[in-house]
C-alpha positions as CSV (number, residue, x, y, z in Angstrom):
1,M,-2.4,0.1,0.8
2,C,-3.7,-3.5,0.4
3,G,-2.4,-6.0,-2.1
4,V,-4.7,-7.0,-4.9
5,I,-4.3,-9.6,-7.6
6,G,-6.5,-11.1,-10.3
7,L,-5.9,-13.9,-12.8
8,I,-7.6,-15.3,-15.8
9,S,-6.3,-18.2,-17.8
10,D,-7.1,-21.3,-19.9
11,R,-6.2,-23.4,-16.8
12,P,-6.9,-23.3,-13.0
13,V,-5.5,-20.1,-11.4
14,V,-5.6,-20.8,-7.7
15,Q,-2.0,-21.8,-7.2
16,D,-0.7,-18.7,-9.0
17,L,-3.1,-16.6,-7.0
18,L,-1.6,-17.9,-3.8
19,Y,2.0,-17.4,-4.9
20,G,1.1,-13.9,-6.0
21,M,-0.4,-13.1,-2.6
22,F,2.7,-14.2,-0.9
23,A,4.7,-11.7,-3.0
24,L,2.2,-9.0,-2.0
25,Q,2.1,-9.9,1.7
26,H,4.1,-6.8,2.6
27,R,1.1,-4.6,1.5
28,G,-1.3,-6.0,4.2
29,Q,-1.0,-8.2,7.2
30,D,-4.4,-8.0,8.8
31,A,-6.4,-10.4,6.6
32,A,-6.3,-12.3,3.3
33,G,-8.7,-14.0,0.9
34,V,-9.4,-15.5,-2.5
35,A,-12.3,-16.2,-4.7
36,V,-12.1,-18.5,-7.8
37,F,-14.9,-19.1,-10.3
38,G,-15.1,-22.3,-12.3
39,S,-17.4,-25.4,-12.4
40,T,-17.5,-24.9,-8.7
41,H,-16.9,-21.7,-6.8
42,Y,-14.3,-21.5,-4.1
43,V,-14.2,-18.6,-1.6
44,K,-12.1,-18.4,1.5
45,K,-10.9,-15.5,3.6
46,G,-9.9,-14.8,7.1
47,K,-7.8,-12.8,9.6
48,G,-4.1,-13.3,9.4
49,L,-1.3,-13.9,6.9
50,V,-1.7,-15.9,3.7
51,A,0.2,-18.8,5.1
52,Q,-2.0,-18.9,8.2
53,I,-5.3,-19.0,6.3
54,F,-5.0,-21.4,3.4
55,D,-4.4,-25.2,3.5
56,D,-4.3,-28.0,0.9
57,E,-8.0,-27.8,0.3
58,I,-7.5,-24.7,-1.9
59,I,-5.6,-26.7,-4.5
60,S,-8.9,-28.5,-5.5
61,A,-10.4,-25.2,-6.8
62,D,-10.6,-25.6,-10.6
63,G,-11.6,-22.1,-11.6
64,C,-9.9,-20.3,-14.4
65,V,-10.7,-16.8,-13.2
66,G,-10.2,-15.5,-9.7
67,V,-9.0,-12.7,-7.4
68,G,-6.9,-12.5,-4.2
69,H,-6.2,-9.9,-1.5
70,T,-4.0,-9.0,1.4
71,R,-5.6,-6.5,3.6
72,Y,-4.2,-3.4,5.4
73,P,-7.3,-1.8,7.0
74,T,-7.9,1.9,6.6
75,A,-11.7,1.9,6.4
76,G,-14.0,-0.3,8.3
77,T,-13.1,-2.5,11.2
78,N,-10.4,-5.2,11.4
79,G,-11.0,-8.9,11.2
80,A,-12.3,-11.7,9.1
81,H,-15.8,-10.2,8.4
82,A,-14.1,-7.2,6.7
83,A,-11.6,-9.4,4.6
84,H,-11.8,-9.3,0.8
85,P,-12.9,-10.5,-1.7
86,F,-16.5,-9.4,-1.4
87,V,-18.7,-11.7,-3.3
88,I,-22.0,-10.2,-4.5
89,E,-24.9,-12.3,-5.9
90,S,-26.5,-10.5,-8.9
91,S,-27.4,-11.5,-12.4
92,S,-23.7,-12.6,-12.5
93,K,-21.9,-13.4,-9.3
94,I,-18.9,-11.1,-8.8
95,A,-15.9,-11.1,-6.5
96,A,-14.1,-7.8,-5.9
97,V,-10.9,-6.8,-4.3
98,H,-9.9,-3.2,-3.6
99,N,-6.9,-1.2,-2.8
100,G,-7.5,2.4,-1.7
101,N,-9.8,4.5,0.3
102,I,-13.2,5.8,-0.8
103,T,-13.5,9.2,0.9
104,N,-17.3,9.5,0.5
105,Y,-18.1,5.9,1.4
106,L,-20.1,6.9,4.4
107,D,-22.5,8.8,2.2
108,I,-22.6,5.8,-0.2
109,R,-23.5,3.5,2.7
110,E,-26.4,5.8,3.7
111,A,-27.6,6.0,0.1
112,L,-27.6,2.2,-0.2
113,K,-29.5,1.8,3.0
114,K,-32.2,4.2,1.7
115,R,-32.5,1.8,-1.3
116,G,-33.0,-1.2,1.1
117,I,-29.4,-2.5,0.5
118,F,-27.7,-3.2,3.8
119,P,-24.0,-4.0,3.7
120,D,-22.7,-6.8,5.9
121,S,-19.6,-4.8,6.9
122,D,-18.7,-1.2,7.2
123,T,-15.8,-1.3,4.7
124,D,-15.7,0.9,1.7
125,A,-14.8,-2.1,-0.5
126,E,-18.1,-3.7,0.1
127,M,-20.0,-0.5,-0.7
128,L,-18.1,-0.3,-4.0
129,S,-18.8,-3.9,-4.8
130,K,-22.5,-3.5,-4.2
131,V,-22.7,-0.3,-6.3
132,F,-20.8,-1.9,-9.1
133,A,-23.0,-5.0,-9.0
134,G,-26.1,-2.9,-9.2
135,H,-24.9,-0.9,-12.2
136,Y,-23.7,-4.0,-14.0
137,E,-26.9,-5.9,-13.4
138,H,-28.8,-3.0,-15.0
139,S,-26.5,-2.3,-18.0
140,Q,-24.8,-5.7,-18.5
141,D,-21.8,-3.6,-19.7
142,V,-18.6,-3.5,-17.6
143,F,-17.4,-0.1,-18.9
144,S,-20.8,1.5,-18.2
145,A,-20.7,0.2,-14.7
146,V,-17.2,1.5,-14.2
147,S,-18.2,4.8,-15.5
148,S,-20.9,5.0,-12.9
149,I,-18.4,4.1,-10.2
150,M,-16.1,6.9,-11.3
151,E,-19.0,9.3,-11.2
152,T,-20.1,8.2,-7.8
153,M,-17.0,7.3,-5.8
154,K,-14.4,9.8,-4.6
155,G,-10.9,9.0,-3.4
156,S,-8.5,6.3,-4.3
157,Y,-9.2,2.8,-5.7
158,S,-7.5,0.1,-7.7
159,I,-10.0,-2.6,-8.2
160,V,-10.0,-6.1,-9.7
161,I,-13.3,-7.9,-10.2
162,A,-13.9,-11.5,-11.3
163,I,-17.3,-11.9,-13.0
164,D,-18.6,-15.5,-13.1
165,K,-18.9,-16.9,-16.6
166,I,-17.9,-13.5,-18.0
167,G,-14.3,-12.6,-17.3
168,L,-11.9,-10.4,-15.3
169,L,-12.1,-6.6,-14.9
170,A,-9.6,-4.1,-13.5
171,F,-9.8,-0.4,-13.2
172,R,-8.1,2.5,-11.4
173,D,-9.3,5.8,-10.1
174,P,-8.8,8.8,-12.4
175,Y,-5.9,10.2,-10.3
176,G,-4.0,6.9,-10.2
177,F,-3.3,7.1,-6.4
178,R,-2.8,3.4,-6.0
179,P,-0.8,1.3,-8.4
180,L,-2.1,-1.5,-10.7
181,V,-0.1,-3.4,-13.4
182,L,-0.9,-5.9,-16.0
183,G,1.2,-9.0,-16.9
184,R,1.0,-12.0,-19.1
185,K,2.4,-15.6,-19.3
186,G,1.3,-17.6,-22.3
187,M,-2.5,-17.9,-22.1
188,S,-2.7,-16.3,-18.7
189,Y,-3.2,-12.7,-17.7
190,C,-2.6,-11.2,-14.3
191,F,-3.5,-7.8,-12.7
192,A,-1.5,-7.0,-9.5
193,S,-0.7,-4.1,-7.2
194,E,3.0,-4.5,-7.9
195,S,5.0,-6.1,-10.7
196,V,6.9,-8.1,-8.0
197,A,4.0,-10.6,-8.1
198,F,4.8,-11.4,-11.7
199,E,8.4,-12.4,-11.1
200,S,7.3,-15.1,-8.7
201,L,4.8,-16.4,-11.2
202,G,7.0,-16.3,-14.3
203,F,4.8,-13.5,-15.9
204,K,6.1,-10.6,-17.9
205,R,5.0,-7.1,-17.1
206,I,3.0,-5.6,-20.0
207,R,2.1,-2.2,-18.7
208,D,0.4,-0.2,-15.9
209,V,-3.3,0.2,-15.9
210,E,-3.6,3.9,-16.6
211,P,-5.4,6.3,-14.2
212,G,-9.1,6.4,-15.1
213,E,-8.8,3.3,-17.3
214,A,-10.7,0.0,-17.2
215,V,-9.3,-3.2,-18.7
216,F,-11.6,-6.2,-19.4
217,I,-10.4,-9.7,-20.3
218,D,-13.1,-12.2,-21.4
219,L,-13.0,-16.0,-21.0
220,N,-11.6,-16.3,-24.5
221,L,-8.7,-14.0,-23.3
222,N,-9.7,-11.1,-25.5
223,V,-8.4,-7.9,-23.9
224,V,-10.4,-4.7,-24.3
225,S,-9.6,-1.4,-22.6
226,C,-11.4,2.0,-22.2
227,K,-10.1,5.3,-20.8
228,I,-13.2,6.4,-18.9
229,Q,-12.1,9.5,-17.0
230,E,-9.0,11.7,-17.1
231,R,-7.6,13.9,-14.3
232,P,-4.2,15.3,-13.5
233,T,-2.3,12.2,-12.1
234,A,-1.5,12.0,-8.4
235,H,0.5,8.9,-7.8
236,C,1.2,8.3,-4.1
237,M,4.8,9.3,-3.3
238,F,4.7,6.9,-0.3
239,E,4.8,3.9,-2.7
240,W,8.3,4.7,-3.8
241,V,9.5,6.0,-0.4
242,Y,8.2,3.1,1.7
243,F,5.4,0.8,0.7
244,A,6.3,-1.0,-2.5
245,R,9.0,-3.6,-2.6
246,P,12.3,-2.4,-4.2
247,D,12.1,-5.1,-6.9
248,S,8.8,-3.7,-8.2
249,H,8.2,-1.3,-11.1
250,I,5.2,0.9,-10.6
251,D,3.9,3.7,-12.9
252,G,6.9,3.3,-15.2
253,R,9.5,3.7,-12.5
254,S,11.8,1.2,-10.8
255,V,11.2,1.5,-7.0
256,Y,14.9,0.5,-6.4
257,N,16.2,3.2,-8.7
258,A,13.9,5.8,-7.0
259,R,15.3,4.9,-3.6
260,L,18.9,5.0,-4.8
261,K,18.2,8.5,-6.0
262,L,16.6,9.5,-2.7
263,G,19.9,8.6,-0.9
264,R,22.0,10.5,-3.5
265,Q,19.8,13.6,-3.2
266,L,20.2,13.5,0.6
267,A,24.0,13.2,0.2
268,K,24.1,16.5,-1.7
269,R,23.1,18.4,1.4
270,W,25.2,16.5,4.0
271,T,28.0,18.2,5.8
272,T,28.2,16.6,9.3
273,P,31.2,14.4,10.1
274,I,30.2,10.7,10.7
275,D,32.0,7.4,10.9
276,V,29.4,5.0,9.6
277,V,26.0,4.8,7.9
278,I,23.4,2.3,8.8
279,A,19.8,1.7,7.7
280,V,16.5,0.8,9.5
281,P,15.7,-2.4,7.7
282,D,14.4,-3.2,5.2
283,T,12.9,-0.3,3.2
284,A,15.7,2.2,3.9
285,R,18.6,0.0,2.9
286,T,18.8,1.0,-0.7
287,A,18.8,4.8,0.0
288,A,21.2,4.3,2.9
289,A,23.7,2.5,0.8
290,A,23.5,5.1,-2.0
291,F,23.9,7.9,0.6
292,A,27.0,6.3,2.2
293,E,28.6,5.8,-1.2
294,A,27.9,9.4,-2.3
295,I,29.5,10.9,0.9
296,G,32.4,8.4,1.0
297,V,31.6,6.8,4.3
298,K,31.3,3.1,4.9
299,Y,27.9,1.5,5.1
300,R,27.4,-1.2,7.6
301,E,24.5,-3.3,9.0
302,G,23.7,-1.8,12.3
303,L,20.2,-3.1,13.0
304,I,19.1,-6.6,12.5
305,K,15.4,-7.3,11.8
306,N,13.5,-10.2,13.3
307,R,11.9,-11.8,10.2
308,Y,9.0,-13.1,12.3
309,I,7.7,-9.6,13.3
310,G,5.6,-7.8,10.7
311,R,5.9,-4.2,9.4
312,T,5.3,-2.1,12.5
313,F,3.9,0.9,10.6
314,I,0.9,-1.1,9.3
315,M,0.0,-2.6,12.6
316,P,-3.5,-1.5,13.6
317,T,-2.8,0.1,17.0
318,Q,-0.1,2.3,18.5
319,S,0.4,0.0,21.4
320,K,1.2,-2.9,19.1
321,R,3.6,-0.7,17.1
322,E,5.5,0.4,20.2
323,S,5.8,-3.1,21.7
324,S,7.0,-4.5,18.3
325,V,9.9,-2.1,17.7
326,R,12.2,-3.7,20.3
327,L,11.1,-7.2,19.3
328,K,11.6,-6.4,15.6
329,L,15.1,-4.7,15.7
330,N,18.3,-5.4,17.5
331,P,21.6,-3.4,17.2
332,I,24.9,-4.8,16.1
333,I,27.2,-3.4,18.8
334,A,30.3,-3.9,16.7
335,S,29.0,-1.6,14.0
336,V,28.0,1.3,16.2
337,N,30.0,1.2,19.5
338,G,32.1,4.4,19.9
339,R,31.1,5.7,16.4
340,R,29.3,8.7,15.1
341,V,26.3,7.0,13.4
342,A,24.0,8.2,10.6
343,V,20.9,6.1,10.7
344,V,18.7,6.3,7.6
345,D,14.9,5.5,7.8
346,D,12.3,5.7,5.1
347,S,10.1,8.2,7.1
348,I,9.1,9.6,10.5
349,V,5.4,9.3,11.0
350,R,4.5,9.3,14.7
351,G,8.1,9.4,16.0
352,T,7.7,6.4,18.3
353,T,9.9,4.1,16.3
354,S,12.5,6.7,15.7
355,R,12.8,7.5,19.3
356,K,13.2,3.9,20.3
357,I,15.8,3.3,17.5
358,V,17.9,6.3,18.7
359,Q,17.9,5.1,22.3
360,M,18.7,1.6,21.1
361,L,21.8,2.8,19.3
362,R,22.9,4.9,22.3
363,D,22.5,1.9,24.5
364,A,24.7,0.0,22.1
365,G,27.5,2.5,22.5
366,A,27.0,5.0,19.6
367,A,28.9,8.2,20.3
368,E,26.5,10.2,18.2
369,V,23.2,9.4,16.4
370,H,22.2,11.5,13.4
371,F,18.8,10.6,12.1
372,I,18.0,10.9,8.4
373,S,14.5,10.5,6.8
374,T,14.2,9.8,3.0
375,C,10.7,11.3,3.2
376,P,9.9,14.9,4.0
377,P,8.0,15.8,7.2
378,I,4.6,14.2,7.2
379,K,2.3,16.9,8.5
380,N,-1.2,16.1,7.3
381,P,-3.6,13.1,7.5
382,C,-3.9,10.8,4.5
383,H,-7.4,10.0,3.2
384,Y,-6.4,7.9,0.2
385,G,-5.2,4.7,1.9
386,I,-2.3,5.3,4.4
387,D,-3.2,4.8,8.1
388,F,-2.6,8.2,9.6
389,P,-6.1,9.8,9.6
390,T,-5.5,12.6,12.1
391,R,-3.0,15.4,12.4
392,G,-2.6,14.9,16.1
393,E,-0.8,11.6,15.7
394,L,1.8,13.1,13.3
395,I,4.9,14.3,15.1
396,A,5.7,16.9,12.3
397,S,2.1,18.4,12.4
398,D,2.9,20.8,15.2
399,K,6.7,20.6,15.8
400,T,9.7,22.1,14.1
401,E,12.5,19.9,12.9
402,D,14.6,21.0,15.9
403,E,11.8,20.1,18.2
404,I,11.4,16.7,16.5
405,C,15.1,16.1,16.8
406,K,14.9,16.7,20.5
407,E,11.8,14.6,20.8
408,I,13.4,11.5,19.3
409,G,16.7,12.2,21.1
410,A,19.0,12.5,18.1
411,D,22.1,14.6,17.7
412,S,20.8,15.9,14.4
413,L,17.8,15.4,12.1
414,T,17.8,15.6,8.3
415,Y,14.6,15.3,6.2
416,Q,14.3,14.8,2.4
417,T,12.9,17.8,0.5
418,I,9.7,17.6,-1.5
419,A,11.6,18.7,-4.6
420,D,14.1,15.9,-4.2
421,V,11.2,13.4,-3.9
422,E,9.9,14.6,-7.3
423,I,13.4,14.3,-8.8
424,S,13.9,10.8,-7.3
425,C,10.6,9.5,-8.6
426,K,11.0,11.3,-11.9
427,K,7.4,12.6,-11.5
428,Q,5.9,16.1,-11.1
429,N,2.3,15.0,-10.5
430,L,2.7,13.1,-7.2
431,C,0.1,13.0,-4.4
432,M,1.9,14.8,-1.5
433,A,-1.2,15.7,0.5
434,C,0.4,14.3,3.6
435,L,3.3,16.7,3.1
436,N,1.8,19.8,1.7
437,G,-1.9,19.5,2.5
438,V,-3.1,19.7,-1.1
439,Y,-5.7,16.9,-1.6
440,P,-6.1,16.1,-5.3
441,S,-9.4,14.4,-5.1
442,P,-12.2,16.5,-3.6
443,I,-12.9,15.9,0.1
444,S,-14.8,18.1,2.5
445,S,-13.7,19.0,6.0
446,E,-16.8,17.1,7.3
447,Q,-15.8,14.0,5.4
448,M,-12.3,14.3,6.8
449,V,-13.6,14.4,10.3
450,M,-16.0,11.5,9.8
451,L,-13.3,9.4,8.2
452,A,-10.8,10.1,11.0
453,E,-13.4,9.3,13.7
454,Q,-14.4,6.1,11.9
455,R,-10.8,4.9,11.6
456,I,-10.0,5.7,15.2
457,E,-13.1,3.7,16.3
458,A,-12.0,0.8,14.0
459,R,-8.6,0.6,15.8
460,K,-10.4,-0.3,19.0
461,C,-11.8,-3.5,17.4
């Protein structure tokens, strides 16, 4: 679920790249990096947040084309060596940033090794970069190289590539799992994972890059696009439910409006008497407020978030997630003491956070705690870019809703339905593999096992 951004302009782009990466920081906290091509080349990446990696030296970069990345690792190990961009030396130097998960990347890695090409890391993004560079060096045609990628690579990918002295290229997998949007300001164009990056830069959103489409912008700022492959779309439902910022528009839909609808749909099935509705900050706030309004119960702030603790879901290990919950959240006793509380969260994945929140509210004096999830039960691993690679770590994979309710210690548990997610997102062709086990992009059981094993091993690093 990484954040990707690419800029091309008639002026230096590095400052806008950094500002855009700050806006996309919520998509990845493990590492960040930039590459800018101009009279000199500037490349810097490292482990940590954007503000921790870059200093004043970056302002001297004079390039008019560049890419940036905030990393959330789901393939390959963690750390600076796996950070993006990946810069490849070929007939033209390229710098690539990637959001997604290549499900057959282990096969690609072995094929590269047989050709004498040995990647420096074990990330799928580097494999993709090397494959693209090889095809582009042979054809000198960006669309031909992208076509080869789409024939070779399986899974999810939204890619932005800066090509030295050539231009900026962006493309999206044929299913459109991961978002990618195009914006413009004067003589500058920007590709980004979410439109929220545009507002911070003063850009206007033009449109989404379509699934299976490649868009190329040359150094004269001529824009050319090509639809290379078509498949039934499979946009990730988790973007609207959890991952994207509420002020973003992705795939033609306001994330904020989708979350309002998630809350209203839940309210249609609610019958339990309660005194107050609270949200687990920050993602669930929008749905919780809409839910409270619809059932006619007051909404209050019941949990306060420590702004200096990152998103616990995308932390790389379970131990870090567990230790961060209490540091991240603290109850407002005045809001919950003696009251029947409905607490709304965006999802229940492993159950760890939910259990700690319920206990926290009981310790603060809540008379009852009713837990509500704006996402349906997550029962299956994701192989397209969300970090739950095995069924065993998912609380809903082998437990009924009653059993989950007991496990997290709530008085009642209410899940969103799959049908209501589709209604809320105004989309019928969503990827819901983690909910229903239907994987849109082909993946064998052997690949599933290998991906899960590789990701579990990566968490140890």
